[in-house]
N, C-alpha and C positions, 0 to 999 in steps of 0.2 A: 503493500499501498503505498501510497506516494501524498505527504500532507504538506510539503514546505514550501513555500512562496517564492522559490527558486525553482523553474523549468527550465532556463537554460536560454541561449539567446532565438526569439522567435524570427521566424523565417517560411514563409506567410504563417499566422496564428492569431488569436487571442485568449489574452490573459488578463483576467480582471479578479483577483484576488475574493475568494469568498462567494465568488459569481458562476465563472466559468473559466475553460480552462480548454482551447483548444486548436489543432492545428500543427504543423511541425515548428518543433525545439531541438538547436544542438547547444549538447551538454557535454563536456568530455569529450569531445571529440566523436561525438554518439551523434544521430539523428533518431531525434524519438516523435513518434506523435503520440500526440494525446486529445481525449475526449472524456471529457469529466466538468460536472456539475457537482458533484454528491461526493467529496473523498471517501466518504467513508464503506462508498460501494464501488472501490475499484481496484483493478486488475493490473497486474504488468505480466507481459508476456514476451518475454526475451525472444529474439529471432538473429538467426544464421543464417549467411547466404543471402540475405531482400536487402531491399533497399534501406529501410528502417532496421536501427537494433533494436528498439522495444514499442510495444503498443501499451499505452496506461490507457486505459477505458474505464469508461462506468460501464455497471453492471447488475442486473435486478437481482441476482442472488450471488457476490463473488464466491463463497466458500462454494457453494452447490457449483459455480462454474468452473471452477478453477477444476473439482475434482473431476466434471464431465472430460474436459482436455486432459487432466491425466488420463482420464482413460483409452485415448487416441493416442497416444504418445508411445511413439517407440522403444520397448525395454531394452 
């Protein structure tokens, strides 16, 4: 879960702390995609060999969503 106000350099994207973070951000040499209105419902998906390094997205049920994603990952 990501809750800090610093999301990285916005290019292009929107960030109004406490309201919305959406779009592409660059942080620590990584390209991140954010789509979050409610940080308590946020999950982070790390990607490899893709355009983005991480997807930080809001979902209805973070715990169940993570479990569903993990079921489909190769072991």
